[in-house]
Structures are given as C-alpha cells and as structure tokens.
PyMOL commands that place a pseudoatom at each C-alpha (Angstrom):
pseudoatom trace, name=CA, resn=MET, resi=1, chain=A, elem=C, hetatm=0, pos=[6.810, 6.711, -39.909]
pseudoatom trace, name=CA, resn=ILE, resi=2, chain=A, elem=C, hetatm=0, pos=[6.335, 2.959, -39.832]
pseudoatom trace, name=CA, resn=ALA, resi=3, chain=A, elem=C, hetatm=0, pos=[3.219, 1.293, -41.169]
pseudoatom trace, name=CA, resn=THR, resi=4, chain=A, elem=C, hetatm=0, pos=[1.066, -1.180, -39.291]
pseudoatom trace, name=CA, resn=GLY, resi=5, chain=A, elem=C, hetatm=0, pos=[-0.255, -3.194, -42.222]
pseudoatom trace, name=CA, resn=LYS, resi=6, chain=A, elem=C, hetatm=0, pos=[-3.776, -1.956, -41.545]
pseudoatom trace, name=CA, resn=THR, resi=7, chain=A, elem=C, hetatm=0, pos=[-5.725, 0.593, -43.515]
pseudoatom trace, name=CA, resn=HIS, resi=8, chain=A, elem=C, hetatm=0, pos=[-8.166, 3.281, -42.385]
pseudoatom trace, name=CA, resn=SER, resi=9, chain=A, elem=C, hetatm=0, pos=[-10.099, 5.872, -44.345]
pseudoatom trace, name=CA, resn=ILE, resi=10, chain=A, elem=C, hetatm=0, pos=[-10.279, 9.585, -43.674]
pseudoatom trace, name=CA, resn=SER, resi=11, chain=A, elem=C, hetatm=0, pos=[-13.853, 8.940, -42.573]
pseudoatom trace, name=CA, resn=ASP, resi=12, chain=A, elem=C, hetatm=0, pos=[-12.533, 6.434, -40.008]
pseudoatom trace, name=CA, resn=LEU, resi=13, chain=A, elem=C, hetatm=0, pos=[-10.153, 9.085, -38.684]
pseudoatom trace, name=CA, resn=LEU, resi=14, chain=A, elem=C, hetatm=0, pos=[-12.882, 11.718, -38.518]
pseudoatom trace, name=CA, resn=ASP, resi=15, chain=A, elem=C, hetatm=0, pos=[-15.367, 9.320, -36.899]
pseudoatom trace, name=CA, resn=THR, resi=16, chain=A, elem=C, hetatm=0, pos=[-12.861, 8.324, -34.220]
pseudoatom trace, name=CA, resn=ALA, resi=17, chain=A, elem=C, hetatm=0, pos=[-11.581, 11.840, -33.488]
pseudoatom trace, name=CA, resn=PHE, resi=18, chain=A, elem=C, hetatm=0, pos=[-14.962, 13.538, -33.385]
pseudoatom trace, name=CA, resn=GLU, resi=19, chain=A, elem=C, hetatm=0, pos=[-16.503, 10.656, -31.414]
pseudoatom trace, name=CA, resn=ARG, resi=20, chain=A, elem=C, hetatm=0, pos=[-13.864, 11.317, -28.760]
pseudoatom trace, name=CA, resn=LEU, resi=21, chain=A, elem=C, hetatm=0, pos=[-15.143, 14.901, -28.587]
pseudoatom trace, name=CA, resn=GLU, resi=22, chain=A, elem=C, hetatm=0, pos=[-18.783, 13.775, -28.724]
pseudoatom trace, name=CA, resn=LEU, resi=23, chain=A, elem=C, hetatm=0, pos=[-19.309, 15.724, -31.938]
pseudoatom trace, name=CA, resn=ASP, resi=24, chain=A, elem=C, hetatm=0, pos=[-20.596, 14.879, -35.418]
pseudoatom trace, name=CA, resn=TRP, resi=25, chain=A, elem=C, hetatm=0, pos=[-17.787, 15.589, -37.885]
pseudoatom trace, name=CA, resn=GLU, resi=26, chain=A, elem=C, hetatm=0, pos=[-20.273, 16.057, -40.735]
pseudoatom trace, name=CA, resn=LYS, resi=27, chain=A, elem=C, hetatm=0, pos=[-21.419, 19.285, -39.038]
pseudoatom trace, name=CA, resn=PHE, resi=28, chain=A, elem=C, hetatm=0, pos=[-17.863, 20.688, -39.094]
pseudoatom trace, name=CA, resn=VAL, resi=29, chain=A, elem=C, hetatm=0, pos=[-16.091, 19.260, -42.157]
pseudoatom trace, name=CA, resn=LYS, resi=30, chain=A, elem=C, hetatm=0, pos=[-16.919, 20.204, -45.709]
pseudoatom trace, name=CA, resn=VAL, resi=31, chain=A, elem=C, hetatm=0, pos=[-15.904, 17.804, -48.471]
pseudoatom trace, name=CA, resn=ASP, resi=32, chain=A, elem=C, hetatm=0, pos=[-14.814, 19.546, -51.653]
pseudoatom trace, name=CA, resn=GLU, resi=33, chain=A, elem=C, hetatm=0, pos=[-14.408, 17.142, -54.566]
pseudoatom trace, name=CA, resn=ARG, resi=34, chain=A, elem=C, hetatm=0, pos=[-12.127, 19.641, -56.346]
pseudoatom trace, name=CA, resn=TYR, resi=35, chain=A, elem=C, hetatm=0, pos=[-9.357, 18.434, -54.051]
pseudoatom trace, name=CA, resn=PHE, resi=36, chain=A, elem=C, hetatm=0, pos=[-9.776, 14.732, -54.769]
pseudoatom trace, name=CA, resn=ARG, resi=37, chain=A, elem=C, hetatm=0, pos=[-6.883, 13.151, -56.617]
pseudoatom trace, name=CA, resn=PRO, resi=38, chain=A, elem=C, hetatm=0, pos=[-7.786, 12.533, -60.264]
pseudoatom trace, name=CA, resn=THR, resi=39, chain=A, elem=C, hetatm=0, pos=[-6.389, 9.000, -60.107]
pseudoatom trace, name=CA, resn=GLU, resi=40, chain=A, elem=C, hetatm=0, pos=[-7.320, 8.104, -56.551]
pseudoatom trace, name=CA, resn=VAL, resi=41, chain=A, elem=C, hetatm=0, pos=[-6.160, 4.698, -55.435]
pseudoatom trace, name=CA, resn=ASP, resi=42, chain=A, elem=C, hetatm=0, pos=[-8.591, 2.461, -53.603]
pseudoatom trace, name=CA, resn=ILE, resi=43, chain=A, elem=C, hetatm=0, pos=[-6.264, 1.308, -50.826]
pseudoatom trace, name=CA, resn=LEU, resi=44, chain=A, elem=C, hetatm=0, pos=[-3.004, 2.669, -49.427]
pseudoatom trace, name=CA, resn=MET, resi=45, chain=A, elem=C, hetatm=0, pos=[-1.401, 0.380, -46.879]
pseudoatom trace, name=CA, resn=GLY, resi=46, chain=A, elem=C, hetatm=0, pos=[2.170, 0.230, -45.641]
pseudoatom trace, name=CA, resn=ASP, resi=47, chain=A, elem=C, hetatm=0, pos=[4.136, -2.950, -45.055]
pseudoatom trace, name=CA, resn=ALA, resi=48, chain=A, elem=C, hetatm=0, pos=[5.962, -3.118, -41.725]
pseudoatom trace, name=CA, resn=SER, resi=49, chain=A, elem=C, hetatm=0, pos=[7.405, -6.601, -42.268]
pseudoatom trace, name=CA, resn=LYS, resi=50, chain=A, elem=C, hetatm=0, pos=[10.955, -5.307, -42.799]
pseudoatom trace, name=CA, resn=ALA, resi=51, chain=A, elem=C, hetatm=0, pos=[10.826, -3.276, -39.561]
pseudoatom trace, name=CA, resn=LYS, resi=52, chain=A, elem=C, hetatm=0, pos=[9.573, -6.348, -37.738]
pseudoatom trace, name=CA, resn=ARG, resi=53, chain=A, elem=C, hetatm=0, pos=[12.182, -8.626, -39.307]
pseudoatom trace, name=CA, resn=ILE, resi=54, chain=A, elem=C, hetatm=0, pos=[15.182, -6.328, -38.781]
pseudoatom trace, name=CA, resn=LEU, resi=55, chain=A, elem=C, hetatm=0, pos=[14.221, -4.309, -35.707]
pseudoatom trace, name=CA, resn=GLY, resi=56, chain=A, elem=C, hetatm=0, pos=[11.709, -6.570, -34.027]
pseudoatom trace, name=CA, resn=TRP, resi=57, chain=A, elem=C, hetatm=0, pos=[9.258, -3.654, -34.185]
pseudoatom trace, name=CA, resn=GLU, resi=58, chain=A, elem=C, hetatm=0, pos=[5.522, -4.125, -33.841]
pseudoatom trace, name=CA, resn=ALA, resi=59, chain=A, elem=C, hetatm=0, pos=[2.815, -1.545, -33.285]
pseudoatom trace, name=CA, resn=GLU, resi=60, chain=A, elem=C, hetatm=0, pos=[2.002, -1.222, -29.573]
pseudoatom trace, name=CA, resn=ILE, resi=61, chain=A, elem=C, hetatm=0, pos=[-1.246, 0.711, -29.848]
pseudoatom trace, name=CA, resn=GLY, resi=62, chain=A, elem=C, hetatm=0, pos=[-4.150, 0.513, -32.247]
pseudoatom trace, name=CA, resn=PHE, resi=63, chain=A, elem=C, hetatm=0, pos=[-5.660, 3.123, -34.510]
pseudoatom trace, name=CA, resn=GLU, resi=64, chain=A, elem=C, hetatm=0, pos=[-8.410, 4.197, -32.117]
pseudoatom trace, name=CA, resn=GLU, resi=65, chain=A, elem=C, hetatm=0, pos=[-6.036, 4.609, -29.181]
pseudoatom trace, name=CA, resn=MET, resi=66, chain=A, elem=C, hetatm=0, pos=[-3.601, 6.606, -31.319]
pseudoatom trace, name=CA, resn=VAL, resi=67, chain=A, elem=C, hetatm=0, pos=[-6.348, 8.978, -32.508]
pseudoatom trace, name=CA, resn=HIS, resi=68, chain=A, elem=C, hetatm=0, pos=[-7.624, 9.379, -28.941]
pseudoatom trace, name=CA, resn=GLU, resi=69, chain=A, elem=C, hetatm=0, pos=[-4.107, 10.272, -27.762]
pseudoatom trace, name=CA, resn=LEU, resi=70, chain=A, elem=C, hetatm=0, pos=[-3.782, 12.862, -30.539]
pseudoatom trace, name=CA, resn=VAL, resi=71, chain=A, elem=C, hetatm=0, pos=[-7.170, 14.415, -29.728]
pseudoatom trace, name=CA, resn=ASP, resi=72, chain=A, elem=C, hetatm=0, pos=[-6.540, 14.391, -25.965]
pseudoatom trace, name=CA, resn=SER, resi=73, chain=A, elem=C, hetatm=0, pos=[-3.132, 16.001, -26.457]
pseudoatom trace, name=CA, resn=LYS, resi=74, chain=A, elem=C, hetatm=0, pos=[-4.572, 18.751, -28.632]
pseudoatom trace, name=CA, resn=VAL, resi=75, chain=A, elem=C, hetatm=0, pos=[-7.409, 19.436, -26.171]
pseudoatom trace, name=CA, resn=LYS, resi=76, chain=A, elem=C, hetatm=0, pos=[-4.915, 19.629, -23.310]
pseudoatom trace, name=CA, resn=PHE, resi=77, chain=A, elem=C, hetatm=0, pos=[-2.732, 22.028, -25.336]
pseudoatom trace, name=CA, resn=LEU, resi=78, chain=A, elem=C, hetatm=0, pos=[-5.685, 24.262, -26.206]
pseudoatom trace, name=CA, resn=LYS, resi=79, chain=A, elem=C, hetatm=0, pos=[-6.776, 24.416, -22.561]
pseudoatom trace, name=CA, resn=SER, resi=80, chain=A, elem=C, hetatm=0, pos=[-3.345, 25.524, -21.355]
for i in range(1, 80): cmd.bond("trace and resi %d" % i, "trace and resi %d" % (i + 1))
show_as sticks, trace
zoom trace
C-alpha cells in the first residue's frame, strides 16, 4: 500500500461509507474503549514522496471516491 500524505480518522471512514448507503453509522457501530490502544498516537500519516520521486506515482483518486468504490463494490457483490 502506498500512502497519500493525507490523514483520515475512522469516523471519517464511517461517515463517508455510511453516507453512501444513506445510513447513520452510529446506529450500527458500537465503540468499545477496551480495544483502544493504550498509547494511541494522535496522527498516523504515510509519506509517498519516495514513490513519487522514484516511480512518478501520485494518487489518482481521493479518499471519498475510494470509499465509495469500496462500498459500491461490496453492495454489488452482496446483490449477486
């Protein structure tokens, strides 16, 4: 996996995915603090500068589009 240099929270992912389905994720997802990391870091963000420098790689789609593609693909799979 190659990073994009942008960061998104789990809440961002849930908001985007469930919005695509016109649902409220808070009605379906239960947060259990027992599974939080004891030394949680504030920000995790990859650096894609080496991939860009060596391979000329840059992300072609944004976060929202990627999540929509994942959701759409799963819905299509479940309907088949």
